[in-house]
LUMFIMI-262192 format. One line per 4 residues: number of its first residue (from 1); their letters; for each residue x, y, z of N, C-alpha, C. Coordinates in steps of 0.02 Angstrom, whole numbers, padded with zeros to 5 digits, m for minus. Example, Ala and Ser with C-alpha at 12.3 -4.5 7.8 and 13.67 -1.06 7.14 Angstrom:
<sites>
1	as	00660 m00284 00390 00615 m00225 00390 00660 m00165 00390; 00642 m00112 00354 00684 m00053 00357 00645 00002 00394
</sites>
This chain:
<sites>
1	xxxx	00032 m00068 m00007 00001 m00041 m00009 00035 00063 00017; 00030 00133 m00033 00061 00176 m00030 00023 00239 m00021; 00030 00287 00014 00021 00332 00020 00070 00400 00018; 00037 00477 m00021 00090 00476 m00041 00079 00580 m00009
5	xxxx	00124 00611 m00028 00114 00684 00011 00158 00733 m00043; 00112 00797 m00078 00159 00817 m00123 00159 00881 m00100; 00193 00934 m00090 00217 01034 m00085 00240 01065 m00144; 00210 01089 m00168 00225 01122 m00245 00231 01188 m00200
9	xxxx	00273 01189 m00271 00332 01255 m00262 00344 01306 m00191; 00374 01278 m00146 00421 01244 m00098 00468 01303 m00107; 00490 01364 m00088 00547 01404 m00103 00605 01373 m00080; 00619 01317 m00090 00702 01288 m00079 00708 01288 m00153
13	xxxx	00793 01278 m00155 00833 01270 m00253 00805 01185 m00223; 00800 01156 m00281 00800 01085 m00288 00885 01060 m00287; 00915 01089 m00275 00990 01050 m00297 00987 01057 m00225; 00961 01106 m00154 00966 01083 m00073 00952 01039 m00054
17	xxxx	00868 01043 m00078 00812 00989 m00068 00809 00912 m00067; 00860 00884 m00138 00859 00837 m00141 00919 00796 m00142; 00958 00870 m00083 01052 00831 m00052 01001 00807 00030; 00943 00835 00047 00925 00821 00111 00862 00744 00091
21	xxxx	00848 00748 00036 00824 00698 00012 00830 00630 m00007; 00902 00659 m00014 00933 00594 m00030 00953 00550 00027; 00964 00593 00100 00982 00555 00164 00935 00503 00179; 00881 00541 00158 00801 00488 00216 00778 00450 00135
25	xxxx	00793 00446 00086 00783 00381 00057 00778 00309 00073; 00759 00272 00070 00745 00203 00069 00747 00184 00174; 00745 00243 00218 00714 00239 00281 00637 00220 00294; 00653 00211 00364 00591 00218 00397 00563 00255 00419
29	xxxx	00502 00277 00416 00465 00339 00424 00498 00365 00489; 00467 00340 00529 00517 00359 00601 00588 00374 00597; 00629 00339 00589 00705 00366 00587 00714 00422 00556; 00670 00424 00489 00698 00472 00449 00654 00543 00513
33	xxxx	00621 00556 00532 00596 00616 00562 00642 00610 00610; 00660 00593 00651 00743 00571 00715 00787 00621 00676; 00803 00590 00607 00877 00619 00575 00858 00687 00551; 00806 00702 00539 00772 00773 00471 00765 00827 00548
37	xxxx	00771 00806 00600 00743 00847 00649 00829 00894 00689; 00887 00844 00656 00933 00868 00689 00965 00889 00623; 00953 00873 00572 01004 00920 00529 00998 00984 00511; 01056 01003 00503 01084 01092 00477 01050 01124 00436
41	xxxx	00983 01067 00397 00967 01114 00333 00877 01164 00331; 00895 01192 00303 00820 01205 00305 00759 01201 00240; 00809 01160 00190 00772 01113 00177 00721 01042 00205; 00764 01011 00293 00751 00973 00324 00687 00988 00371
45	xxxx	00672 01050 00365 00615 01070 00402 00558 01049 00340; 00565 01076 00276 00513 01082 00248 00484 01025 00201; 00538 00963 00194 00513 00908 00184 00511 00858 00258; 00510 00861 00317 00497 00840 00387 00421 00840 00370
49	xxxx	00399 00908 00368 00320 00934 00378 00288 00892 00327; 00338 00888 00248 00295 00818 00199 00284 00767 00225; 00349 00728 00238 00342 00689 00291 00281 00657 00330; 00284 00730 00402 00203 00700 00447 00132 00704 00402
53	xxxx	00134 00739 00326 00061 00763 00307 00082 00681 00270; 00127 00651 00239 00114 00558 00238 00111 00532 00267; 00133 00536 00335 00107 00479 00382 00051 00457 00412; 00012 00538 00417 m00051 00589 00397 m00112 00543 00371
57	xxxx	m00067 00520 00325 m00118 00502 00244 m00121 00449 00249; m00065 00405 00279 m00053 00345 00250 m00109 00321 00332; m00093 00345 00395 m00144 00310 00460 m00256 00343 00426; m00223 00385 00383 m00316 00382 00379 m00326 00346 00323
61	xxxx	m00289 00326 00292 m00308 00277 00255 m00329 00187 00289; m00278 00179 00344 m00287 00147 00399 m00248 00093 00369; m00169 00098 00359 m00094 00091 00324 m00088 00044 00401; m00054 m00005 00398 m00010 m00037 00473 00015 m00003 00533
65	xxxx	00092 00023 00533 00081 00085 00560 00145 00111 00506; 00117 00188 00485 00142 00238 00467 00233 00255 00488; 00253 00236 00535 00316 00236 00558 00342 00197 00550; 00317 00117 00543 00361 00056 00498 00349 00053 00426
69	xxxx	00353 00124 00378 00330 00108 00321 00424 00152 00285; 00436 00102 00223 00481 00115 00196 00468 00194 00172; 00512 00229 00139 00526 00309 00127 00552 00316 00056; 00495 00358 00000 00514 00376 m00098 00513 00445 m00087
73	xxxx	00574 00479 m00097 00583 00526 m00068 00607 00560 m00130; 00569 00594 m00201 00597 00653 m00241 00550 00719 m00239; 00631 00769 m00296 00595 00842 m00287 00630 00866 m00350; 00553 00889 m00389 00557 00908 m00440 00581 00957 m00468
77	xxxx	00605 01009 m00483 00621 01100 m00512 00530 01153 m00533; 00505 01169 m00501 00477 01195 m00502 00472 01270 m00530; 00459 01320 m00559 00467 01386 m00559 00516 01429 m00553; 00531 01475 m00575 00595 01527 m00554 00555 01599 m00565
81	xxxx	00565 01604 m00494 00555 01686 m00496 00615 01717 m00512; 00612 01792 m00573 00684 01809 m00593 00693 01882 m00555; 00760 01892 m00553 00723 01976 m00508 00790 02011 m00522; 00801 02042 m00537 00857 02102 m00561 00888 02136 m00491
85	xxxx	00922 02116 m00514 00990 02161 m00491 01055 02200 m00509; 01045 02271 m00491 01093 02338 m00524 01160 02326 m00517; 01199 02311 m00555 01268 02311 m00581 01287 02397 m00579; 01367 02385 m00587 01381 02442 m00613 01407 02489 m00678
89	xxxx	01397 02532 m00695 01401 02569 m00763 01331 02524 m00805; 01273 02523 m00762 01216 02524 m00769 01185 02463 m00827; 01228 02422 m00808 01213 02344 m00833 01157 02310 m00778; 01137 02246 m00796 01105 02208 m00746 01119 02146 m00727
93	xxxx	01112 02124 m00678 01102 02036 m00669 01052 02009 m00658; 01028 01977 m00675 00968 01913 m00656 00977 01874 m00614; 00899 01878 m00547 00945 01823 m00501 00880 01808 m00484; 00873 01726 m00510 00818 01672 m00522 00842 01616 m00447
97	xxxx	00757 01635 m00404 00753 01622 m00364 00708 01551 m00361; 00748 01481 m00343 00703 01441 m00390 00670 01416 m00322; 00608 01372 m00368 00578 01352 m00320 00578 01271 m00319; 00535 01220 m00271 00548 01140 m00307 00456 01127 m00287
101	xxxx	00493 01053 m00313 00398 01015 m00304 00429 00987 m00276; 00410 00940 m00215 00412 00897 m00142 00370 00835 m00138; 00403 00795 m00149 00347 00727 m00154 00367 00682 m00114; 00335 00662 m00069 00384 00600 m00041 00312 00548 m00062
105	xxxx	00341 00483 m00047 00289 00421 m00054 00292 00364 00012; 00258 00360 00030 00256 00292 00066 00256 00216 00065; 00298 00185 00080 00249 00102 00029 00271 00056 00100; 00236 00020 00099 00246 m00052 00136 00285 m00105 00131
109	xxxx	00309 m00112 00034 00353 m00157 00043 00423 m00132 00055; 00450 m00198 00043 00534 m00200 00070 00555 m00194 00021; 00618 m00171 00046 00695 m00158 m00015 00740 m00194 m00059; 00706 m00237 m00109 00767 m00285 m00121 00839 m00259 m00136
</sites>
């Protein structure tokens, strides 16, 4: 049985969110929540919220025990907000503020 939770347009760069998602992929949900709490990355707090939401969805679907389910997490790139920063001699730089779409899937299948 699979349950999932999706967060779209998260204001964190996909590269930084993937760093955290790679660390929890394949772990049990309960263990991942504990490790996310002590990670120094900003994306860890965001992914922790999505993971808790997926666990609540699993509980609502009457899954066995959401804390014992394995995690499949992936991060896709969302749209970028473009901002202009003035530079010397009348020039300008474009700053891209990247967004992410974060998906956390909980499954009770054992990893082979």
